[in-house]
C-alpha positions in Angstrom: -13.6 14.4 35.8 -14.5 12.6 32.5 -14.5 15.9 30.5 -11.0 16.7 31.8 -9.6 13.5 30.4 -11.2 14.1 27.0 -9.8 17.6 26.9 -6.3 16.3 27.9 -6.5 13.7 25.2 -7.5 16.3 22.6 -4.6 18.5 23.6 -2.1 15.6 23.3 -3.4 14.8 19.8 -3.1 18.5 18.8 0.5 18.5 20.0 1.4 15.3 18.2 -0.3 16.2 14.9 2.3 18.8 13.7 5.0 16.1 14.2 3.0 13.7 12.1 2.8 16.3 9.3 6.5 16.8 9.6 7.1 13.1 9.2 4.8 13.0 6.1 6.6 15.9 4.6 9.9 14.3 5.2 8.8 11.1 3.5 7.5 13.0 0.5 10.9 14.8 0.2 12.8 11.5 0.5 10.6 10.0 -2.1 11.2 12.9 -4.5 14.9 12.7 -4.0 15.1 8.9 -4.5 12.8 9.1 -7.6 14.9 11.9 -9.1 18.1 10.0 -8.5 16.7 6.8 -10.1 15.3 8.9 -13.0 18.8 10.4 -13.7 20.4 6.9 -13.6 17.9 5.5 -16.1 18.6 8.1 -18.7 16.3 9.7 -21.2 14.9 6.5 -22.7 12.9 5.6 -19.6 12.0 9.1 -18.4 8.3 8.8 -19.2 7.8 5.7 -17.0 10.0 7.1 -14.3 8.0 10.3 -14.2 4.8 8.4 -14.0 6.2 6.3 -11.1 7.5 9.5 -9.3 4.2 11.3 -9.8 2.2 8.3 -8.6 4.4 8.1 -5.5 4.0 11.8 -4.7 0.2 11.7 -5.2 -0.1 8.5 -3.2 1.8 10.0 -0.3 -0.3 13.2 -0.5 -3.5 11.1 -0.3 -2.2 9.2 2.7 -1.2 12.4 4.4 -4.6 13.9 3.8 -6.4 10.8 5.1 -4.2 10.7 8.2 -4.9 14.4 8.8 -8.6 13.7 8.8 -8.3 11.2 11.6 
C-alpha cells in the first residue's frame, strides 16, 4: 500500500507542474510588459539603466523558474 501512495503523489505533482510553468511564464510576460512600459515612459535618456533592470528581471525569473522545475 505504501508504494501506491507514492505513485499517487508523483502523479499529482506531474499534473500540477505544467500549471506551475504556466504561472512562471505568465509572470515573465507581465514583467516584460511592465518593464517595457516603464522604459517607454522614461525616454531615451534612461534606456540603458532600464534595459539592465528589465534584463535582470527576466534572467532572475528564468533562474527561479529553472530552480522550481528541479524540485
